[in-house]
C-alpha positions as CSV (number, residue, x, y, z in Angstrom):
1,M,1.3,0.1,55.3
2,T,-0.5,0.2,52.0
3,T,0.2,2.7,49.3
4,V,-2.3,4.2,46.9
5,A,-1.4,4.1,43.2
6,E,-0.7,7.5,42.0
7,K,-2.9,8.9,39.3
8,P,-1.2,10.1,36.1
9,T,-0.5,13.8,36.3
10,K,-1.8,16.2,33.6
11,S,1.8,16.5,32.4
12,E,2.1,12.7,32.0
13,K,-1.2,12.5,30.1
14,S,0.0,15.2,27.8
15,D,3.3,13.3,27.2
16,W,1.4,10.1,26.3
17,L,-0.9,12.0,24.0
18,K,2.1,13.6,22.3
19,I,3.7,10.2,21.8
20,L,0.6,8.8,20.2
21,L,0.2,11.8,17.9
22,T,3.8,12.2,16.9
23,Q,4.9,8.6,16.9
24,R,2.7,7.1,14.2
25,I,4.1,3.6,14.7
26,A,3.1,3.7,18.4
27,L,-0.4,4.8,17.5
28,L,-0.9,2.2,14.8
29,A,0.4,-0.5,17.1
30,V,-2.3,0.5,19.7
31,L,-5.0,0.7,17.1
32,I,-4.1,-2.8,15.8
33,V,-4.3,-4.2,19.3
34,V,-7.7,-2.5,19.8
35,V,-9.1,-3.8,16.5
36,V,-7.9,-7.4,17.1
37,V,-9.0,-7.6,20.7
38,T,-12.4,-6.1,19.8
39,F,-13.0,-8.8,17.1
40,F,-11.7,-11.5,19.5
41,I,-14.3,-10.5,22.1
42,N,-17.0,-10.4,19.5
43,D,-16.0,-13.9,18.3
44,A,-16.1,-15.2,21.9
45,G,-19.5,-13.7,22.3
46,G,-20.8,-15.4,19.2
47,Y,-21.5,-12.2,17.3
48,L,-19.4,-13.1,14.2
49,T,-20.5,-15.4,11.3
50,A,-17.2,-17.4,11.5
51,P,-14.2,-17.7,13.9
52,Y,-11.9,-14.6,14.0
53,D,-8.7,-16.4,15.1
54,F,-5.0,-16.4,14.3
55,D,-5.4,-18.8,11.4
56,Y,-8.0,-16.4,9.9
57,M,-5.8,-13.4,10.5
58,S,-2.9,-15.1,8.8
59,A,-4.9,-16.2,5.8
60,S,-6.2,-12.6,5.3
61,L,-2.6,-11.4,4.9
62,I,-2.8,-12.5,1.3
63,S,-4.6,-9.2,0.6
64,A,-1.9,-7.3,2.4
65,V,0.7,-8.1,-0.2
66,P,-0.7,-5.9,-3.0
67,L,-2.1,-3.3,-0.7
68,A,1.2,-2.7,1.2
69,M,3.2,-2.6,-2.0
70,L,0.9,-0.1,-3.6
71,G,0.9,1.9,-0.3
72,L,4.7,2.1,-0.6
73,A,4.4,3.2,-4.2
74,E,2.0,6.0,-3.1
75,M,4.4,6.9,-0.3
76,L,7.2,7.6,-2.8
77,V,5.2,9.9,-5.0
78,I,3.5,11.7,-2.0
79,L,6.9,12.2,-0.5
80,S,8.0,14.1,-3.6
81,G,5.8,17.0,-2.6
82,R,3.9,19.5,-4.8
83,G,0.6,17.6,-4.3
84,G,2.3,14.3,-5.4
85,I,-0.2,11.5,-5.8
86,D,-0.8,8.7,-8.3
87,L,-4.4,7.8,-9.1
88,S,-3.3,5.5,-11.9
89,V,-1.6,2.7,-9.8
90,G,-4.7,0.4,-10.2
91,A,-4.8,1.0,-13.9
92,M,-1.1,0.3,-14.2
93,V,-1.6,-3.0,-12.4
94,S,-4.3,-3.9,-14.9
95,L,-2.3,-3.0,-18.0
96,A,1.0,-4.5,-16.7
97,G,-0.9,-7.6,-15.7
98,M,-2.1,-8.0,-19.3
99,V,1.5,-7.6,-20.5
100,F,2.6,-10.3,-18.1
101,G,-0.3,-12.5,-19.3
102,F,0.9,-12.1,-22.9
103,A,4.5,-12.7,-22.1
104,Y,4.2,-15.7,-19.8
105,G,0.8,-17.1,-20.7
106,E,0.8,-16.8,-24.5
107,W,4.3,-16.1,-25.8
108,G,6.0,-18.7,-23.6
109,W,8.6,-16.4,-22.0
110,P,10.5,-17.8,-18.9
111,L,8.8,-16.7,-15.7
112,W,11.8,-14.7,-14.5
113,L,12.0,-12.8,-17.8
114,A,8.3,-12.1,-17.9
115,I,8.4,-10.7,-14.3
116,I,11.4,-8.4,-15.2
117,A,9.6,-7.3,-18.4
118,T,6.4,-6.6,-16.5
119,A,8.2,-4.6,-13.8
120,G,10.0,-2.7,-16.5
121,F,6.8,-2.0,-18.3
122,G,5.3,-0.7,-15.1
123,A,8.3,1.6,-14.7
124,F,7.7,2.9,-18.2
125,L,4.1,3.7,-17.4
126,G,5.3,5.4,-14.2
127,A,7.8,7.4,-16.3
128,I,5.0,8.8,-18.4
129,N,3.3,10.0,-15.2
130,G,6.6,11.4,-13.9
131,F,7.3,13.2,-17.2
132,L,3.9,14.9,-17.2
133,V,4.3,16.0,-13.6
134,S,8.0,16.8,-13.3
135,Y,8.9,18.2,-16.7
136,I,5.6,19.3,-18.3
137,G,4.4,20.7,-15.0
138,F,0.9,19.1,-14.9
139,P,-0.7,18.9,-11.4
140,A,-0.2,15.3,-10.3
141,L,-4.0,14.8,-9.7
142,I,-4.8,15.8,-13.2
143,A,-1.9,14.0,-14.9
144,T,-2.5,10.6,-13.1
145,L,-6.2,10.9,-13.5
146,A,-5.7,11.2,-17.3
147,T,-3.3,8.3,-17.4
148,F,-5.7,6.3,-15.2
149,Y,-8.3,6.5,-17.9
150,A,-5.7,5.8,-20.7
151,Y,-4.1,2.8,-19.0
152,K,-7.5,1.4,-18.0
153,S,-8.9,1.6,-21.5
154,I,-5.8,0.1,-23.1
155,A,-5.9,-2.8,-20.7
156,I,-9.5,-3.5,-21.6
157,V,-9.2,-3.3,-25.4
158,V,-5.7,-4.9,-25.8
159,N,-7.3,-8.4,-25.6
160,N,-10.9,-7.6,-26.6
161,Q,-12.0,-7.3,-23.0
162,Q,-11.0,-10.9,-22.4
163,P,-8.8,-12.2,-19.6
164,I,-5.8,-14.4,-20.3
165,S,-6.1,-17.6,-18.4
166,T,-3.9,-20.1,-20.2
167,E,-2.4,-23.2,-18.4
168,P,0.9,-21.4,-17.5
169,I,-1.1,-18.5,-15.9
170,Q,-3.3,-20.9,-14.0
171,G,-0.3,-22.6,-12.6
172,L,0.8,-19.4,-11.0
173,F,-2.0,-19.8,-8.4
174,S,0.6,-21.7,-6.4
175,L,2.2,-18.3,-5.7
176,S,-0.8,-17.5,-3.5
177,R,-0.5,-20.6,-1.3
178,S,0.4,-20.4,2.4
179,V,3.6,-21.9,3.7
180,E,4.9,-23.0,7.0
181,L,7.6,-20.9,8.6
182,P,10.9,-22.6,9.1
183,L,11.8,-23.8,12.6
184,I,8.8,-22.3,14.4
185,G,6.2,-23.0,11.8
186,E,4.6,-25.8,13.7
187,Y,3.6,-23.4,16.5
188,L,2.3,-20.7,14.1
189,P,-0.3,-20.5,11.3
190,N,0.9,-20.8,7.8
191,V,1.8,-17.5,6.1
192,P,1.0,-16.5,2.4
193,L,4.0,-17.1,0.2
194,G,3.7,-13.7,-1.4
195,I,4.8,-12.1,1.9
196,F,8.3,-13.5,1.4
197,T,8.6,-13.5,-2.4
198,F,7.2,-10.0,-3.1
199,L,6.2,-7.9,-0.1
200,L,9.3,-8.3,2.1
201,P,11.8,-7.7,-0.8
202,T,9.8,-4.6,-1.7
203,V,9.7,-3.3,1.9
204,V,13.5,-3.8,2.3
205,A,14.3,-2.2,-1.1
206,V,12.1,0.9,-0.4
207,W,13.5,1.2,3.1
208,L,17.1,1.1,1.8
209,L,16.3,3.5,-1.0
210,L,14.9,6.1,1.4
211,A,17.1,5.6,4.4
212,R,20.5,4.6,3.0
213,T,20.9,6.4,-0.3
214,A,21.5,10.0,-1.5
215,Y,18.3,9.7,-3.6
216,G,16.2,9.1,-0.4
217,R,17.6,12.2,1.2
218,R,17.0,14.3,-1.9
219,L,13.4,13.0,-2.1
220,Y,12.7,14.1,1.5
221,A,14.3,17.4,0.9
222,I,12.3,18.3,-2.2
223,G,9.1,17.1,-0.6
224,T,9.7,19.4,2.4
225,N,10.7,22.5,0.3
226,D,11.5,22.1,-3.4
227,V,12.4,25.8,-3.7
228,A,15.1,25.5,-1.1
229,A,16.2,22.2,-2.6
230,R,16.5,23.9,-6.0
231,W,18.6,26.7,-4.6
232,A,20.7,24.1,-2.9
233,G,21.5,22.6,-6.2
234,L,19.4,19.5,-5.9
235,P,18.0,17.9,-9.1
236,V,14.3,18.5,-8.2
237,R,12.7,17.5,-11.5
238,D,14.8,14.3,-11.8
239,T,14.2,13.3,-8.2
240,R,10.4,13.7,-8.5
241,F,10.4,12.0,-11.9
242,K,12.2,8.9,-10.5
243,A,9.6,8.7,-7.6
244,Y,6.9,8.1,-10.2
245,V,9.1,5.6,-12.1
246,Y,9.7,3.6,-8.9
247,A,5.9,3.7,-8.2
248,G,5.3,2.3,-11.6
249,L,7.9,-0.4,-11.1
250,I,6.2,-1.5,-7.9
251,S,2.8,-1.5,-9.6
252,G,4.3,-3.8,-12.3
253,L,5.3,-6.3,-9.5
254,V,1.8,-6.0,-8.0
255,A,0.5,-7.0,-11.4
256,V,2.3,-10.3,-11.2
257,V,1.0,-10.8,-7.7
258,T,-2.6,-10.2,-8.8
259,V,-2.3,-12.5,-11.8
260,G,-1.1,-15.3,-9.4
261,Q,-4.0,-14.6,-7.0
262,F,-6.6,-14.6,-9.7
263,A,-4.9,-17.4,-11.8
264,S,-5.8,-15.1,-14.6
265,A,-4.5,-11.9,-16.2
266,R,-7.7,-9.8,-15.9
267,P,-8.0,-6.4,-17.7
268,D,-9.9,-5.0,-14.7
269,A,-7.7,-6.5,-12.0
270,G,-6.6,-3.1,-10.5
271,V,-9.7,-1.0,-11.3
272,S,-12.7,-3.3,-10.6
273,G,-15.0,-2.0,-7.9
274,N,-13.4,0.9,-6.2
275,G,-10.0,0.0,-7.5
276,M,-6.7,-0.2,-5.8
277,A,-5.7,3.5,-5.7
278,L,-8.0,4.6,-2.9
279,P,-6.9,1.8,-0.4
280,A,-3.3,2.5,-1.3
281,I,-3.6,6.3,-0.7
282,T,-5.5,5.6,2.6
283,I,-2.8,3.2,3.8
284,A,-0.1,5.8,3.0
285,V,-1.8,8.6,4.7
286,L,-2.8,6.5,7.7
287,G,0.8,5.3,7.9
288,G,1.9,8.9,8.6
289,V,2.8,10.1,5.1
290,A,2.1,13.8,5.0
291,I,0.0,14.7,2.0
292,T,2.1,17.8,1.6
293,G,5.2,15.7,1.1
294,G,8.6,15.2,2.9
295,I,7.3,13.1,5.8
296,G,6.7,9.4,5.9
297,R,8.2,6.0,7.0
298,V,8.1,2.5,5.5
299,A,7.2,1.0,8.9
300,G,4.1,3.2,9.2
301,V,2.8,2.0,5.8
302,V,3.3,-1.6,6.8
303,L,1.5,-1.3,10.1
304,A,-1.3,0.7,8.4
305,T,-1.7,-2.2,6.0
306,L,-2.1,-4.7,8.8
307,L,-4.6,-2.4,10.5
308,I,-6.7,-2.1,7.3
309,V,-6.5,-5.8,6.4
310,W,-7.4,-7.1,9.8
311,L,-10.2,-4.5,10.2
312,N,-11.7,-5.5,6.9
313,A,-11.4,-9.2,7.7
314,G,-13.3,-8.6,10.9
315,I,-16.0,-6.5,9.2
316,L,-16.6,-9.3,6.7
317,L,-17.5,-11.7,9.6
318,A,-19.6,-9.1,11.4
319,F,-22.3,-9.0,8.7
320,V,-24.2,-11.6,6.7
321,G,-24.0,-11.7,2.9
322,N,-22.6,-8.8,0.9
323,E,-23.2,-6.2,3.6
324,G,-19.7,-6.6,4.9
325,S,-18.1,-5.4,1.7
326,Q,-20.2,-2.2,1.8
327,Y,-19.3,-1.5,5.4
328,Q,-15.6,-2.1,4.4
329,L,-15.9,0.9,2.1
330,L,-17.5,3.0,4.9
331,A,-14.6,2.0,7.2
332,L,-12.1,2.8,4.6
333,G,-13.5,6.3,4.1
334,A,-13.7,6.9,7.8
335,V,-10.1,5.8,8.3
336,L,-9.0,8.2,5.5
337,V,-10.8,11.1,7.1
338,F,-9.4,10.2,10.5
339,A,-5.8,9.9,9.1
340,A,-6.1,13.3,7.3
341,L,-7.5,15.0,10.4
342,L,-4.8,13.4,12.6
343,N,-2.0,14.5,10.3
344,G,-3.4,18.0,10.2
345,L,-3.7,18.1,14.0
346,T,-0.2,16.7,14.5
347,N,1.3,19.3,12.0
348,R,-0.4,22.2,13.7
349,R,0.3,21.2,17.3
350,Y,3.7,19.4,17.1
351,G,5.1,20.1,13.7
352,G,4.5,16.7,12.1
353,T,5.0,13.1,12.9
354,T,8.4,11.7,13.6
355,S,7.9,8.1,12.7
């Protein structure tokens, strides 16, 4: 006797829809699979200009390092609420990168000291943003737009619009090389070194900060309702201020990454083209960070980065010449609109994402 497979009921379909809408990690995992499978099928059909395989996907992760780190930086300031956003992260990368270029490339500082100084300088730039937003009361959009112009112009004029590309700086290109994973590396493609030296430590540090410290709980609280948080005795201004400081510190570390990738401290490293701020904000929002504050998870930002990176990598192979880069911008804008609409739908129907 044969049995007929039962069709999903309306209730089951609704449950699956709710999971995909409220569990952002699940939705992103599905979207990543869809994107990768789509490009694999196009590759098999000969529709791409070069192979889209696991080696290519692994190599493309080199661009995930700065994007994910800046996505985490944006997540911190957006979580703080009151329209928290940082449009200056790209300009901070440029200016901090020039500081690193001077310290390590021209002044001969030890690498470890130059990295610490650059991260500290990035934190100082973030502190300026935080002071304007938290203590002066400027809207974050206006404050960080103003500092974007200021940091960008200083980065350009500080060395007469010239990059710093001395021998020590050029030697940092080795930071961008791919390495074989221990034990299982012979069965997998090599992975960019920056994943282990910069991205993973930043991911772990931000996760610990948000999930395992009193500061993280305060940040979620003020982002959800800073009036209630103030009445509860929480230091709202100080908490919001520190979010911008941490975002600046991460931007300083990204500056070191970009100097290594370019083998040069470029004054336009974080602002050339469309800059780094738009992709970082897109990744944060796509990762489930509510633009109103108080909602967001580190895992969502990481998965959103993978989705954007592998989508962009496939788009480059789908078009000949420079058309691919233009369609990347179209895809980025479409993803941002999709993420914003999805967050709004989720908030109205289910009260927000849970992961």
